[in-house]
C-alpha positions in Angstrom: 72.5 48.3 60.3 74.6 49.9 63.0 76.4 52.1 60.4 73.0 53.2 59.0 73.4 51.3 55.7 70.2 50.2 54.1 70.1 46.4 54.0 66.7 45.9 52.4 63.7 48.0 51.3 60.4 47.7 49.5 58.1 50.4 48.3 54.6 50.6 46.8 52.4 53.4 45.4 48.9 54.0 46.6 46.0 55.5 44.7 45.6 59.3 44.6 41.9 60.0 44.8 40.8 63.4 43.6 37.0 63.8 43.8 37.3 67.3 42.3 39.9 70.0 41.6 41.9 70.9 44.8 40.7 67.8 46.7 42.9 64.8 47.4 42.1 61.7 49.4 43.7 58.3 50.2 42.1 55.1 51.2 43.5 54.3 54.8 42.9 50.5 54.3 45.2 50.7 51.3 47.9 52.3 53.5 47.6 49.4 56.0 47.8 46.7 53.3 50.7 48.4 51.6 52.6 48.9 54.8 52.2 45.2 55.7 53.4 44.1 52.3 56.4 46.4 52.4 57.4 45.0 55.8 57.0 41.4 54.6 59.0 42.0 51.4 61.8 43.8 53.2 62.0 41.0 55.8 62.2 38.5 53.0 65.0 40.4 51.4 67.0 40.3 54.6 67.2 36.6 54.4 69.2 35.1 57.4 69.6 38.6 59.0 65.9 39.0 59.7 66.5 37.8 63.3 68.5 40.9 63.8 65.5 43.2 63.5 65.1 45.3 66.7 62.1 47.5 65.9 59.8 49.0 63.4 59.5 52.8 63.0 56.9 55.0 61.3 57.5 58.1 59.2 54.5 59.8 57.6 52.8 62.8 56.1 51.9 64.6 59.3 48.8 66.6 58.4 46.9 64.0 56.5 43.8 63.3 58.6 41.6 60.3 59.2 38.5 59.6 61.3 37.5 56.0 62.1 34.9 54.0 63.9 35.9 52.7 67.4 33.2 50.0 67.1 34.3 48.6 63.8 37.9 49.8 63.4 37.0 51.0 59.9 37.5 54.4 58.3 34.4 56.7 58.3 35.7 58.4 55.1 38.8 58.5 53.0 41.7 60.3 54.6 42.0 64.0 53.6 45.6 64.6 52.4 47.7 67.5 53.7 47.6 69.3 50.3 43.8 69.2 50.0 42.2 72.7 50.0 38.5 71.9 50.5 38.6 73.7 53.9 39.3 77.1 52.5 35.8 78.3 53.5 36.2 77.1 57.1 39.6 79.0 57.3 37.9 82.2 56.0 35.1 81.9 58.5 37.4 81.3 61.5 39.7 84.1 60.4 36.7 86.5 60.4 35.5 85.2 63.7 38.9 85.3 65.5 40.2 88.4 63.8 43.4 87.1 62.2 44.9 84.0 60.7 47.5 84.1 63.5 44.9 84.3 66.3 45.8 80.8 67.6 49.5 80.9 66.8 50.6 81.8 70.4 49.0 78.6 71.7 49.4 76.0 68.9 52.3 77.6 66.9 50.4 77.6 63.6 48.3 80.0 61.5 44.8 79.1 60.2 45.4 77.2 57.1 43.9 74.4 54.9 47.1 72.5 55.6 46.4 71.4 59.2 44.4 68.5 60.6 41.8 70.3 62.8 40.3 72.0 59.7 40.1 68.7 57.8 38.4 67.0 60.8 35.9 69.9 61.0 35.1 69.6 57.3 34.4 65.9 57.7 32.1 66.5 60.7 30.2 69.2 58.8 29.7 67.2 55.6 29.7 63.4 56.3 26.7 61.8 57.9 28.7 58.7 59.0 31.1 61.0 60.9 28.2 62.9 62.5 26.6 59.7 63.7 29.8 58.3 65.1 30.5 61.5 67.0 26.9 61.5 68.4 27.5 57.9 69.6 30.9 58.6 71.1 32.8 56.3 68.7 34.7 58.7 66.3 38.4 58.3 66.6 40.8 61.0 65.2 44.3 60.6 64.0 47.0 61.3 61.4 48.7 58.5 59.4 50.9 57.4 62.3 47.9 57.0 64.6 46.0 54.9 62.1 49.0 52.6 61.4 49.7 52.2 65.1 46.0 51.3 65.7 46.0 48.8 62.9 49.3 47.2 63.6 48.6 46.9 67.3 45.2 45.2 66.6 43.3 48.2 67.9 45.2 48.2 71.2 47.0 51.5 70.8 45.5 54.9 69.9 48.4 57.3 70.1 50.5 59.8 68.2 53.9 61.4 68.7 54.3 65.0 69.7 55.6 66.1 66.3 52.4 64.8 64.6 50.2 66.3 67.3 51.9 69.7 66.9 50.6 69.9 63.3 46.9 69.5 64.2 46.3 73.0 65.6 44.8 71.2 68.7 48.0 70.8 70.9 49.2 73.5 73.3 52.9 74.0 72.5 53.6 75.0 76.1 52.2 71.8 77.7 52.6 69.3 74.9 49.0 68.2 75.5 45.7 68.6 73.8 44.2 72.0 74.6 40.4 71.8 75.4 40.0 75.4 74.3 41.6 74.8 70.9 39.5 71.7 70.5 36.4 73.7 71.2 37.4 76.5 68.8 37.1 73.9 66.0 34.0 72.3 67.5 35.8 68.9 67.8 34.9 68.0 71.4 33.2 64.8 70.2 36.3 63.3 68.7 38.3 60.6 70.5 41.9 62.0 70.4 45.0 59.8 70.5 47.3 59.9 73.5 50.3 62.2 72.8 53.6 60.4 73.4 57.3 61.0 72.7 58.7 60.2 69.3 61.3 57.7 70.6 59.7 54.9 72.7 58.1 51.6 72.3 54.4 52.0 71.5 53.4 48.4 71.2 54.9 44.9 70.9 
C-alpha cells in the first residue's frame, strides 16, 4: 500500500536443471506460468482491494540469459542461469585475444566473466543448432528474465529491457546507455535481435 506494507503475496519454486556439474538452466515457459499463477493468487488474496492495483513491476536475476524464436515466441533452449560456468573456455579465449579480463571494462564496466549474458549467448550460438538456424534466418531474440516476461505478458508486443539489466550483459556502452555495435561484434552476436533499452521506471505495456 502507500506505506509499503505487503498486503498479499504468493510464491512458487521452479525447477533447477543441472545437465552436468557447474551448469544450471531454467525452463522459461515455467517462469511465465509461475509468474501468472503468483499474480492470480496474490490478486485473489487482496479480495475487495484488488481494484486498487495500479501497476505490476518485475524484479529478476539480471544475468540469466534466454534466446527465443521471433516466429513462434518459444524458447530456443533453456535459459542459462547467472551462476552457470559453462562459458569458462570462451572467457579464456577472449582474455587471450584481448590481452586482459579487463579489456572491455572501460566501455561496458565489466570484466570478462562467466557471469554475464554475452558469454552465455555466445555459448548457445556456438553449440545449439536451433539457435544457429534462428540467427541465420533473422528470428533469434535475446533477453534476460525481464525481457522474456515482458514479451510474454504483453502478448509479444514488447521486446525491451531496463538499463540496469542491459548493463549486466557486456553489450551496453556505459557512456551512452545504448547497445554498442563494437561490443556486440566482439562476442560475435550481430545476428541477435536485442531488446530496446528503456528506463527502469516507466510504463512498458498495458
